C-alpha positions as CSV (number, residue, x, y, z in Angstrom):
1,M,-8.3,-19.5,-7.5
2,N,-7.6,-19.5,-4.4
3,E,-9.7,-17.5,-1.2
4,G,-7.7,-14.9,-1.3
5,S,-8.9,-14.4,-5.0
6,N,-12.6,-15.3,-4.4
7,L,-12.8,-12.4,-1.5
8,R,-11.4,-9.4,-3.1
9,T,-13.4,-10.4,-6.3
10,A,-16.9,-10.6,-3.8
11,A,-15.3,-7.6,-2.1
12,A,-15.2,-5.8,-5.5
13,R,-18.5,-6.7,-6.6
14,S,-20.4,-5.6,-3.4
15,S,-19.1,-1.8,-3.8
16,N,-19.9,0.5,-6.3
17,I,-17.7,2.8,-4.7
18,S,-14.1,3.9,-5.1
19,F,-12.2,4.6,-1.7
20,N,-8.7,5.9,-1.6
21,F,-6.9,5.2,2.0
22,S,-3.1,6.2,0.5
23,G,-1.0,7.5,3.4
24,K,-3.6,5.9,6.6
25,V,-3.3,3.0,8.5
26,A,-6.2,0.2,8.9
27,L,-6.1,-1.3,12.5
28,V,-8.0,-4.7,12.1
29,T,-8.8,-6.9,14.7
30,G,-10.2,-10.3,13.7
31,G,-8.3,-10.2,10.5
32,N,-7.7,-13.8,9.9
33,R,-10.6,-14.8,8.8
34,G,-14.4,-14.1,7.7
35,I,-15.2,-10.4,7.6
36,G,-12.4,-9.3,9.2
37,R,-10.2,-11.1,6.6
38,A,-12.4,-9.3,3.4
39,T,-12.5,-6.0,5.6
40,A,-8.7,-5.8,5.5
41,L,-8.5,-6.7,1.7
42,L,-10.6,-4.0,1.1
43,F,-8.6,-1.7,2.9
44,A,-5.8,-2.5,1.2
45,Q,-7.2,-2.7,-2.2
46,S,-7.9,0.9,-1.4
47,G,-4.5,2.1,-0.3
48,A,-4.2,1.8,3.0
49,K,-1.2,0.4,5.4
50,I,-3.1,-2.7,7.3
51,V,-2.5,-3.6,10.9
52,I,-4.2,-7.0,11.4
53,G,-4.7,-8.0,15.0
54,D,-5.9,-11.6,15.5
55,V,-5.5,-13.9,18.9
56,D,-4.9,-17.1,16.1
57,A,-1.2,-15.9,14.6
58,A,-1.5,-19.4,12.3
59,G,-4.1,-17.6,10.2
60,S,-1.0,-15.9,7.9
61,E,-2.7,-16.5,4.5
62,T,-4.3,-12.8,5.1
63,V,-0.9,-11.5,5.5
64,E,0.6,-12.9,2.9
65,A,-2.8,-12.5,0.6
66,I,-1.8,-8.8,1.1
67,K,2.0,-8.7,0.6
68,R,1.3,-10.7,-2.8
69,D,-0.9,-8.0,-3.9
70,G,2.1,-5.5,-3.4
71,H,0.6,-3.8,0.1
72,D,1.9,-3.1,3.5
73,V,0.6,-5.4,5.9
74,V,2.0,-6.3,9.5
75,F,0.4,-8.7,11.9
76,M,0.5,-8.2,15.9
77,S,-1.0,-11.0,18.3
78,T,-3.6,-9.8,19.8
79,D,-6.5,-10.7,22.3
80,V,-9.2,-7.7,22.7
81,R,-10.6,-9.4,25.4
82,D,-7.4,-8.8,27.3
83,E,-6.1,-5.1,28.3
84,G,-2.9,-5.8,28.7
85,D,-2.8,-6.5,25.0
86,V,-4.7,-3.5,24.0
87,I,-3.7,-0.9,26.0
88,P,0.0,0.2,26.6
89,Q,1.6,-0.6,30.2
C-alpha cells in the first residue's frame, strides 16, 4: 500500500463527518507532506478542487495521488514567508 493510500485511510477513519466541497477550491500551503498532504487529500475526497502551494516542487507525490483518484489539482511553487510569492504585485 502506498503512502497516499495510508493517508486517505487514516483520514477516513479519523472523521465520521461527511463534507461536501463540490464547486469549491481549497488552497493548501505546505501540501506536499504531513498535515498539509493529509488535508489536501481529504479536501479532494470531499469534492474540492485543490491548489497546493509549497516550497518543495519535488514533492509531486501528493499531486499525483490526487490525480490518480480522479480529482482536480494544481501545484504552485510558493514560499509563504516571501510576500512577493503570496501578494500579487
